C-alpha positions in Angstrom: 155.4 -86.8 113.4 158.6 -88.8 113.9 158.6 -89.9 110.1 156.8 -90.9 107.2 157.5 -94.5 107.9 154.9 -94.3 111.0 152.1 -93.2 108.8 150.9 -96.8 108.2 150.4 -98.7 111.7 150.7 -102.2 111.5 150.1 -103.4 115.1 150.0 -102.2 118.5 151.7 -104.2 121.4 151.1 -103.9 125.0 148.2 -101.5 124.7 146.1 -100.7 127.8 142.4 -100.8 126.6 139.5 -99.7 128.6 137.4 -102.3 130.8 134.2 -101.1 129.2 135.4 -102.0 125.6 136.8 -105.5 126.5 135.0 -108.8 126.6 133.9 -109.6 130.3 136.1 -112.7 130.2 139.3 -110.4 129.5 142.3 -112.0 131.3 143.5 -110.1 134.4 147.2 -110.4 135.7 147.9 -110.0 139.4 144.3 -108.3 139.5 144.9 -105.9 136.6 143.6 -106.2 133.1 146.2 -107.9 130.9 147.6 -105.4 128.3 146.6 -106.0 124.6 148.1 -106.8 121.1 145.9 -105.2 118.2 147.0 -106.0 114.6 145.5 -103.9 111.9 145.0 -104.6 108.3 143.4 -102.2 105.4 142.2 -99.6 108.1 140.4 -102.2 110.2 141.5 -104.2 113.3 142.4 -107.8 112.1 142.6 -109.1 115.7 143.1 -108.1 119.4 144.2 -110.7 121.9 146.2 -110.5 125.4 149.7 -109.3 125.0 152.5 -111.9 124.0 155.4 -111.7 121.9 155.1 -108.2 119.8 153.8 -109.0 116.3 156.4 -107.7 113.7 156.5 -104.1 112.9 154.4 -103.3 116.1 154.6 -100.1 118.0 155.4 -101.4 121.8 153.1 -99.3 124.0 154.1 -101.0 127.4 150.8 -100.0 128.9 150.1 -96.8 127.1 146.3 -96.3 127.1 144.6 -96.4 123.9 140.8 -95.5 123.3 138.7 -95.9 120.0 137.8 -92.5 118.0 136.2 -89.8 120.2 132.9 -88.4 119.7 132.1 -84.7 120.7 128.2 -85.1 120.9 127.2 -81.3 121.6 129.0 -78.3 120.1 128.1 -75.2 118.4 130.4 -74.6 115.3 128.4 -71.5 114.1 129.2 -69.5 117.1 132.8 -70.5 117.6 135.6 -68.5 118.0 133.7 -65.2 118.4 134.8 -64.5 122.0 136.8 -61.6 121.3 133.9 -59.8 119.3 130.8 -61.0 121.2 131.0 -60.2 124.8 128.1 -60.7 127.1 126.8 -57.3 128.9 125.5 -59.4 131.7 126.6 -63.1 133.3 124.7 -66.2 132.7 122.9 -68.0 129.7 120.6 -65.2 128.8 123.3 -62.6 128.5 125.4 -64.9 126.5 122.4 -65.4 124.1 121.8 -61.5 123.9 125.5 -61.2 122.7 125.4 -63.7 120.2 122.2 -62.2 118.7 124.2 -58.8 118.1 127.1 -60.9 116.4 124.9 -63.1 114.2 123.7 -60.0 112.1 127.5 -59.7 110.8 127.7 -63.2 110.0 128.8 -64.2 106.6 129.5 -67.4 104.8 133.2 -66.7 104.7 133.1 -66.1 108.5 131.3 -69.2 109.4 133.3 -71.4 107.2 136.7 -70.1 108.5 135.7 -70.5 112.1 134.0 -74.0 111.6 137.0 -75.2 109.7 139.4 -74.4 112.1 137.1 -76.1 114.9 137.0 -79.1 112.8 140.8 -79.5 112.5 141.3 -79.0 116.2 138.6 -81.9 116.7 140.4 -84.2 114.3 143.8 -83.6 115.8 142.2 -84.2 119.4 141.1 -87.7 118.0 137.3 -87.1 117.2 135.6 -89.2 114.5 132.1 -87.6 115.1 130.9 -84.1 115.8 127.4 -82.9 116.5 126.9 -79.3 116.1 123.9 -77.2 117.0 123.0 -74.6 114.7 120.7 -71.4 115.7 117.6 -71.5 113.7 115.7 -68.2 114.9 113.4 -67.5 111.8 110.5 -70.0 111.2 110.5 -69.4 107.3 114.3 -69.6 106.1 117.1 -71.8 106.4 119.8 -70.1 108.5 123.1 -69.2 106.7 125.3 -71.3 109.0 123.2 -74.3 108.4 123.9 -74.4 104.7 127.4 -73.6 105.1 127.7 -76.5 107.8 126.2 -78.7 105.2 128.7 -78.0 102.7 131.5 -78.5 105.1 130.1 -81.8 106.4 130.3 -83.1 102.5 133.8 -81.7 102.3 135.1 -83.5 105.6 133.3 -86.8 104.8 136.0 -89.6 105.2 137.8 -87.6 107.7 135.1 -86.5 110.2 131.4 -87.2 110.5 129.7 -83.7 111.2 126.1 -83.9 112.0 123.9 -80.4 112.5 121.0 -80.1 114.9 118.6 -77.3 114.1 118.5 -75.6 117.5 114.8 -73.9 117.2 113.4 -71.8 120.3 110.5 -73.7 122.0 108.1 -71.0 121.1 108.6 -71.5 117.4 107.2 -74.8 117.5 103.8 -73.6 119.2 102.2 -73.4 115.8 102.2 -77.0 114.8 102.3 -76.1 110.8 105.7 -74.2 111.8 106.9 -77.1 113.4 106.3 -79.3 110.5 107.9 -76.8 108.0 110.9 -76.8 110.0 111.2 -80.4 110.5 110.5 -80.6 106.5 113.5 -78.4 106.0 115.9 -80.3 108.3 114.6 -83.8 106.6 115.5 -82.6 103.3 119.1 -82.0 104.6 121.3 -85.1 104.9 121.9 -86.2 108.4 119.8 -83.4 110.0 118.5 -83.6 113.3 115.7 -81.7 114.8 116.3 -79.8 118.2 115.0 -76.9 120.3 115.8 -74.9 123.1 113.6 -75.8 126.2 113.8 -73.2 129.2 111.2 -71.8 131.7 111.4 -68.5 129.8 109.7 -70.1 126.9 108.0 -73.3 128.3 105.2 -74.5 126.4 103.8 -78.2 126.9 102.0 -77.8 123.6 104.7 -76.8 121.6 107.1 -79.7 123.0 104.2 -82.0 121.7 104.9 -80.6 118.3 108.2 -80.9 117.9 108.0 -84.5 119.1 105.2 -85.3 116.7 107.0 -83.5 113.9 110.1 -85.6 114.5 108.3 -88.7 114.4 106.2 -87.8 111.2 109.5 -87.0 109.3 111.6 -89.9 110.9 114.1 -87.4 112.4 116.1 -88.0 115.6 115.8 -85.1 118.2 118.5 -83.5 120.1 117.2 -80.9 122.7 118.8 -78.3 124.9 116.4 -78.9 128.0 116.6 -76.9 131.7 119.9 -75.2 131.0 119.2 -73.5 134.2 119.2 -73.8 138.2 115.4 -73.4 138.3 114.0 -75.9 140.6 110.6 -75.4 139.0 112.0 -76.4 135.4 109.9 -79.2 134.1 111.2 -79.8 130.6 112.9 -83.0 131.2 110.2 -84.7 133.2 107.4 -83.4 130.6 109.9 -84.7 127.8 110.4 -88.2 129.2 106.8 -88.6 130.0 105.6 -87.5 126.4 108.5 -89.8 124.5 107.3 -92.7 126.6 103.7 -92.0 125.9 104.2 -91.6 122.2 106.4 -94.4 121.7 109.0 -92.4 119.5 111.1 -94.4 117.2 113.4 -91.3 117.3 116.8 -91.2 119.2 116.0 -88.4 121.8 118.9 -86.6 123.3 118.6 -84.1 126.0 121.4 -81.8 126.5 122.3 -79.7 129.8 119.5 -80.5 132.3 121.3 -78.7 134.9 118.0 -78.3 136.9 118.3 -81.5 138.3 121.0 -80.2 140.5 118.8 -77.4 141.8 115.8 -79.9 142.7 115.2 -81.7 145.9 116.5 -85.2 146.1 112.9 -86.8 145.5 112.0 -84.6 142.6 115.3 -85.1 140.7 115.2 -88.6 141.2 111.8 -89.2 140.1 112.5 -87.4 136.9 115.5 -89.6 136.3 113.4 -92.5 136.8 111.1 -91.5 134.0 114.1 -90.7 131.8 115.1 -94.2 132.6 112.1 -95.6 131.2 111.8 -93.4 128.2 115.2 -94.4 126.7 116.3 -90.5 126.5 120.0 -90.0 126.2 121.7 -87.4 128.5 124.5 -85.2 127.4 126.4 -83.0 130.1 128.4 -79.9 129.0 130.6 -79.4 132.0 133.0 -76.7 131.0 130.3 -74.3 129.7 127.8 -74.8 132.5 130.6 -74.2 135.3 130.9 -70.6 133.7 127.2 -70.0 133.1 125.2 -71.4 136.0 124.9 -69.6 139.1 126.9 -66.5 137.6 126.6 -63.4 139.7 129.0 -60.6 139.2 131.7 -60.3 142.2 130.5 -63.6 143.7 131.9 -67.0 143.6 129.3 -69.7 142.6 127.9 -72.0 145.0 126.3 -74.4 142.5 128.0 -76.7 140.1 125.6 -76.3 136.9 126.1 -80.2 136.2 123.2 -82.4 135.8 123.1 -85.5 138.2 125.6 -87.7 136.1 126.3 -90.4 138.7 122.4 -90.7 139.7 121.7 -91.1 135.9 124.4 -93.6 135.2 123.4 -95.7 138.2 119.8 -95.8 136.5 121.3 -97.3 133.2 120.7 -94.0 131.6 123.3 -93.3 128.7 125.2 -90.1 129.5 127.9 -88.5 127.2 130.2 -85.7 128.0 131.0 -83.0 125.1 132.7 -79.7 124.5 129.5 -77.4 124.1 130.6 -73.8 123.3 134.1 -73.0 122.5 135.6 -69.4 122.5 132.4 -67.6 122.2 130.0 -65.6 124.5 129.0 -68.8 126.3 132.4 -70.1 127.1 135.7 -68.1 126.4 137.6 -71.3 126.9 137.7 -74.6 125.2 139.7 -76.6 122.5 136.9 -79.3 120.8 139.0 -81.6 122.9 136.5 -84.3 124.3 139.1 -85.5 127.0 139.4 -81.9 128.1 135.6 -81.9 128.8 135.7 -85.2 130.5 138.7 -84.3 132.6 136.4 -81.4 133.8 133.4 -83.8 134.6 135.6 -86.1 136.4 136.8 -83.4 138.8 133.3 -81.6 139.4 131.2 -84.8 139.3 133.8 -87.0 141.4 133.8 -89.8 138.9 135.8 -92.9 139.4 137.6 -95.3 137.0 138.0 -92.6 134.6 139.6 -94.4 132.1 138.2 -97.8 132.5 134.6 -96.6 133.1 134.1 -92.7 132.3 136.1 -92.7 129.0 132.8 -94.5 127.5 131.3 -91.0 127.6 133.3 -89.5 125.0 133.5 -92.7 122.9 129.9 -94.1 122.5 128.9 -93.0 119.1 126.1 -95.6 119.3 124.6 -93.8 122.2 124.3 -90.6 120.0 123.3 -92.0 116.6 120.7 -94.2 115.8 121.9 -97.2 113.6 125.7 -96.7 114.5 127.8 -99.8 114.0 127.2 -102.1 116.8 130.7 -103.7 116.6 132.8 -103.4 119.8 135.5 -100.9 119.0 138.4 -103.1 119.1 136.4 -106.3 117.7 138.1 -107.8 114.5 136.6 -106.0 111.6 135.9 -102.6 113.4 137.5 -99.4 111.9 141.0 -98.8 113.1 140.2 -95.4 114.7 142.3 -95.2 117.8 143.7 -92.5 120.3 147.0 -93.7 122.0 148.3 -91.8 125.0 151.9 -91.5 125.3 152.8 -89.5 128.3 150.0 -91.1 131.0 148.9 -94.5 132.4 145.5 -95.9 132.9 145.6 -94.9 136.3 146.5 -91.4 136.1 144.5 -90.6 132.7 143.2 -88.2 131.9 146.0 -86.3 133.3 148.9 -85.8 130.8 146.7 -86.6 127.9 147.9 -83.9 125.8 150.5 -85.9 124.3 148.5 -88.6 121.9 148.5 -90.1 118.5 145.5 -90.2 116.5 145.0 -93.0 114.3 142.2 -93.1 111.6 141.7 -96.0 109.0 145.0 -97.5 110.4 147.1 -94.4 109.5 148.5 -91.7 111.7 146.9 -88.4 111.1 147.9 -86.4 114.1 150.6 -86.3 117.1 154.1 -87.4 117.4 154.9 -91.0 117.9 157.1 -91.6 120.8 160.7 -92.6 119.9 160.3 -95.5 122.6 157.3 -96.9 120.8 159.4 -97.8 117.8 162.8 -98.4 119.3 164.6 -101.8 119.3 165.1 -102.9 123.0 167.1 -105.8 124.3 165.2 -108.6 125.9 161.8 -106.7 125.5 162.3 -104.8 128.5 159.9 -101.8 128.9 161.4 -98.5 129.8 161.8 -97.7 133.5 159.2 -94.9 133.5 156.3 -96.8 132.2 153.9 -99.0 134.3 152.4 -102.0 132.6 149.1 -101.4 134.3 
């Protein structure tokens, strides 16, 4: 931080906002989106208009990219930062699960709390305003230790970061409808709880899937499932889920994470599945960092398959797609930093996404795709919360390259990052610095 005077943000002048967050009639200059001036008041955005004379006291960004607060839609706070003590004895997803089972027996409240707190601190410093975490739930008759610890952390972090918890239950436990209802009851008793499950060919059970959908509907719970996290072309979890959701006309928000098997299926099968997903209202979450490491993992052999779901094809059908961190520094993924921008940068490369800032960036910002009832106000509209992330060392055309240098603003106040001196320096004739493009 450059000084306490920058804690309260009055206005941003010459900000480059993403096209997806701007009105369709936003002006263009020489074919480029006009920069924007944002005035803040009492922790909200008071006005946003095409750039003109800088408002008094404004940071002068000269085209620096600015996003609304970020969303990390799929993480595992219970497992995080265990990589050094929980090592998989064989490669791939199932080997990582075995390693975590061995480590989990030694978890304590203090251990889970310390690791999760560190993760939340990293996420907030990266610019996240919302983190959804899956929590392993392996016993049908008891609430996991980590579930209760993370509930208390969510309460403590209220106002700084929204922390949602998803019960990650093996599909087999839902084979008994009464168990499904019991777990859903416990989740519903926990504020903000989301029902979830692990759907894979090793535990495939269509009846159990029906039970979890019915339990979610009965208890008014949203659903977030790990689905087809594998490269088995015979996987049918996503297709069955889409058909069942549409047939049951669920009011729940249904999210399907991973869906890697689409990449291994023949074109006709995969696209037919996506057509069904588009009709069902299901939201997809892709986890590029972890899935690149876990899928097609064979010792001493370079992977041939990317393990990424069909992002372009899904988006072309109007299916909402989010990108998230997934596992961070555990047996599933030894790297990661709870930085949604880092996850998106990986997706941009492996999925060959165009227009990273103007289009793809919405995949780490659209909280309304994840949470039913989230505010529908456009992120930069007057009255919206002044939760912003400004990137001081890059341009819209280069982003997310050099996105590490950022200033995080929450409720109109700086909470992380160094404010560049050029943003607050007086300049003769309003001339921008020579290194900054106004694009």
